[in-house]
C-alpha positions in Angstrom: 83.4 -24.6 296.4 86.0 -23.7 294.2 87.8 -26.9 295.1 84.9 -28.9 294.2 84.5 -27.3 291.0 88.2 -27.6 290.2 88.1 -31.3 291.1 85.1 -31.8 288.7 86.8 -30.0 285.8 89.9 -32.0 286.4 87.7 -35.4 286.3 86.0 -34.2 283.1 89.2 -33.4 281.4 90.5 -36.8 282.2 87.4 -38.6 280.9 87.5 -36.8 277.7 91.1 -37.5 277.2 90.5 -41.4 277.9 87.5 -41.2 275.4 89.5 -39.7 272.9 92.5 -42.5 273.4 89.7 -45.3 273.3 88.5 -44.0 270.0 91.5 -43.6 268.4 92.5 -47.2 269.5 89.1 -48.4 268.0 89.9 -46.7 264.7 93.3 -48.5 264.6 91.6 -52.0 265.1 88.9 -51.1 262.4 85.3 -52.1 262.2 84.3 -55.3 264.1 84.2 -58.3 261.5 81.0 -59.7 260.4 79.7 -62.5 258.4 76.7 -62.5 256.2 75.2 -65.8 255.5 73.1 -66.5 252.1 69.5 -67.0 252.9 66.4 -68.2 251.2 68.5 -69.9 248.3 65.2 -72.0 248.1 62.0 -71.5 249.5 61.8 -74.8 251.5 63.7 -77.8 252.3 62.5 -79.6 249.1 63.3 -78.7 245.5 60.4 -80.9 244.2 60.8 -84.6 245.3 64.5 -84.6 246.6 66.2 -82.2 249.3 67.5 -78.8 248.7 70.3 -77.6 250.9 68.1 -75.4 252.9 67.2 -76.3 256.5 64.5 -75.8 258.9 65.5 -73.2 261.3 66.2 -74.2 265.1 63.0 -75.1 267.0 60.9 -74.9 264.1 58.6 -77.9 263.0 57.6 -78.2 259.3 54.6 -80.0 258.4 54.6 -81.4 254.9 51.6 -82.8 252.9 52.6 -84.2 249.3 50.5 -85.5 246.6 51.2 -87.3 243.2 48.7 -87.8 241.0 48.0 -90.1 237.9 49.4 -89.4 234.5 47.4 -86.7 232.6 47.4 -88.7 229.5 43.8 -89.9 230.1 42.3 -86.3 229.8 39.0 -85.6 231.1 38.1 -89.4 231.8 39.9 -89.1 235.0 40.3 -85.5 235.3 43.7 -85.4 234.0 45.0 -87.8 236.7 43.0 -86.3 239.6 41.1 -89.5 240.2 44.3 -91.1 241.5 46.8 -90.2 243.8 49.5 -91.3 246.3 50.4 -89.2 249.4 53.2 -88.7 251.7 52.7 -86.8 255.2 55.8 -85.7 256.9 57.3 -83.6 259.9 60.8 -82.1 259.7 62.3 -80.4 262.6 65.5 -78.1 263.1 67.5 -79.3 266.1 70.1 -76.5 265.4 70.5 -74.1 262.4 72.6 -76.7 260.8 71.0 -80.0 261.9 67.5 -81.1 261.0 65.7 -84.3 261.2 62.4 -85.7 259.6 60.0 -88.6 259.6 57.3 -89.3 256.9 54.8 -92.0 255.6 54.1 -92.6 252.1 50.8 -94.3 250.8 52.7 -96.0 248.1 54.1 -99.3 249.4 53.2 -98.0 252.8 56.7 -96.8 253.0 58.1 -95.2 256.4 61.3 -92.9 256.1 63.5 -91.0 258.3 66.2 -88.7 257.7 69.0 -86.7 259.1 70.5 -83.5 257.2 73.4 -81.7 258.3 74.7 -78.2 257.0 78.6 -78.6 256.8 79.4 -75.3 255.0 77.3 -72.2 255.0 77.6 -69.8 252.0 78.9 -66.5 253.3 80.6 -63.3 252.7 82.5 -61.0 255.0 84.8 -62.4 257.7 84.1 -65.9 256.7 84.0 -65.9 252.9 82.5 -69.3 251.7 81.4 -69.4 248.1 79.2 -72.6 248.6 76.7 -74.4 250.8 77.5 -78.1 251.7 75.1 -80.5 253.1 75.1 -84.1 254.0 71.9 -86.2 254.0 71.1 -89.8 255.2 67.8 -91.3 254.7 66.3 -94.7 255.4 63.0 -96.3 254.3 61.0 -99.2 255.2 58.7 -100.7 253.0 55.7 -102.0 255.1 53.3 -103.5 252.4 52.5 -107.0 252.6 54.8 -109.3 250.5 53.1 -110.6 247.2 54.8 -114.1 247.4 54.2 -115.7 250.9 56.0 -119.1 249.9 59.4 -117.5 249.8 61.6 -116.7 252.7 60.5 -112.9 253.4 63.2 -111.3 255.4 62.8 -107.9 257.3 66.0 -106.6 255.9 64.2 -107.2 252.4 62.2 -104.1 253.2 64.9 -101.6 254.0 66.5 -99.0 251.7 69.2 -96.5 252.3 70.2 -93.1 250.6 73.5 -90.9 251.2 73.4 -87.6 249.4 75.7 -84.6 249.2 74.1 -81.4 248.4 76.3 -78.6 247.1 75.1 -75.4 245.7 75.3 -71.8 245.5 73.0 -68.7 245.5 74.2 -66.7 242.6 71.9 -63.9 242.9 68.5 -63.2 244.4 67.1 -64.5 241.3 69.3 -67.8 240.6 70.3 -70.7 242.8 71.9 -74.0 241.4 72.6 -77.2 243.3 74.3 -80.5 242.5 73.4 -83.6 244.3 75.6 -86.7 244.1 73.4 -89.6 245.3 73.8 -93.2 246.4 70.9 -95.4 247.0 71.1 -98.8 248.4 68.5 -101.5 248.0 68.7 -104.7 250.1 66.6 -106.6 247.7 66.0 -106.1 244.0 63.8 -107.5 241.3 66.4 -109.3 239.1 69.9 -110.2 239.0 70.9 -107.7 236.5 70.1 -104.9 238.6 72.6 -103.3 241.1 72.0 -103.3 245.0 73.7 -100.0 245.2 72.8 -97.2 242.7 74.9 -94.1 241.9 73.0 -91.1 240.4 73.9 -87.5 239.9 71.3 -84.9 240.4 71.1 -81.3 239.5 68.5 -78.5 240.5 67.7 -75.0 240.3 65.6 -72.3 241.3 64.6 -69.0 239.4 62.9 -66.1 241.2 60.1 -64.8 239.0 58.5 -62.6 241.7 58.7 -61.6 245.4 56.7 -64.8 246.3 56.9 -67.1 243.2 59.9 -69.2 241.9 60.4 -71.7 239.2 62.0 -75.0 240.3 63.4 -77.9 238.5 65.5 -81.0 239.3 66.8 -84.1 237.3 68.4 -87.2 238.4 70.4 -88.9 236.2 71.1 -92.7 236.9 74.7 -94.0 235.6 74.3 -96.7 233.0 74.1 -100.5 233.6 72.5 -100.3 237.2 68.9 -100.6 236.5 66.5 -102.7 234.4 65.6 -101.3 230.9 62.1 -100.4 231.8 63.4 -97.7 234.3 64.4 -94.2 233.3 65.4 -90.8 234.8 63.3 -88.6 236.8 62.6 -84.9 235.7 60.5 -82.5 237.9 59.3 -78.9 237.1 57.1 -76.8 239.0 56.5 -73.4 240.9 56.8 -72.3 244.5 54.3 -69.8 245.9 54.7 -68.4 249.3 51.7 -67.0 251.2 52.7 -66.1 254.9 53.3 -69.3 256.8 52.5 -71.7 253.8 54.7 -72.5 250.9 52.6 -74.3 247.8 54.7 -76.2 245.4 53.0 -77.1 242.3 54.7 -79.1 239.8 54.9 -81.8 236.9 57.0 -85.0 237.3 57.2 -88.5 235.7 57.5 -90.0 239.1 54.7 -91.1 241.5 57.2 -91.5 244.3 58.3 -89.3 247.1 61.0 -91.3 248.5 64.7 -91.6 247.0 64.6 -95.3 246.3 61.1 -94.8 244.3 61.9 -91.7 242.2 65.6 -92.4 241.6 65.5 -96.2 241.0 62.0 -96.9 240.1 60.6 -94.3 237.7 58.9 -96.2 234.8 57.1 -93.1 232.8 58.6 -90.9 230.0 57.8 -87.2 229.7 58.1 -87.1 225.9 57.0 -90.6 224.7 53.6 -91.2 222.8 51.9 -92.1 226.0 53.2 -89.5 228.2 53.6 -90.1 231.9 53.8 -86.8 233.2 51.7 -86.3 236.3 50.6 -83.2 238.4 51.5 -82.9 242.1 51.8 -80.6 245.0 53.7 -80.3 248.2 52.4 -77.9 250.9 54.8 -76.7 253.8 53.5 -75.3 256.9 55.9 -74.1 259.7 55.4 -74.0 263.5 57.7 -72.4 265.9 58.1 -75.0 268.6 60.9 -73.5 270.5 61.8 -69.8 270.5 65.3 -68.8 269.6 65.9 -67.1 273.0 65.1 -70.5 274.7 68.1 -71.9 273.2 70.5 -69.7 275.1 
């Protein structure tokens, strides 16, 4: 019995000594390095019309319904524009936390669009200190409305439009996010010879958090000179994001009726501050559904 107790005491002493040495070794190594990524920079993947640098999470489907009404200038005659509307219905899906894809269909010009967006860099602190988020977006649109002039040689390629966009931004605090959007829109067919097929624009966007569930969003796209006809102008959009559970409501005012890049970047004709103001009310509704649970990815 004494031998058994002696053996147990020896083993216990060895274990305590080993544990102490192991603890000393871990203290020399320091804490395990971690990386904290910035989250909720914007409440959804859209600022207003254009994309934010946020992505839909892996395995999540984002169902979007967007409306743009007529200009408010006619007052009560058409209920401040509510009598007329264009609509886009879309589906966005997160393949991974970095890569998302989406498709949509707009009533204006019966446009079908599809895109892919990849998050190249993610703002983070800790082991991997990255001050910005950088995403790349490629988007294609097909105009399916019937050609007005059936006497000309109407080609399928004339219906195609392409967009390339870099989204670079930073969440400076819980209350402020800013984003720049260098944008290239290519149109296979333009109205006049004075217009450029490939249009360069610079977008700027921001988000200011007002409460836990409400934020103020704004975006502006400046088209470089001598690329469009004189009737076209730059698009400015301002609105509020309201989060309610699994829904995000975006209520906003914009001078564009379009919800595709070729439309709101290159074909905006209404002015905000002219005598006949072209400002119109609109909204986006986003509802997310988890299609694949995170654990199923591993």
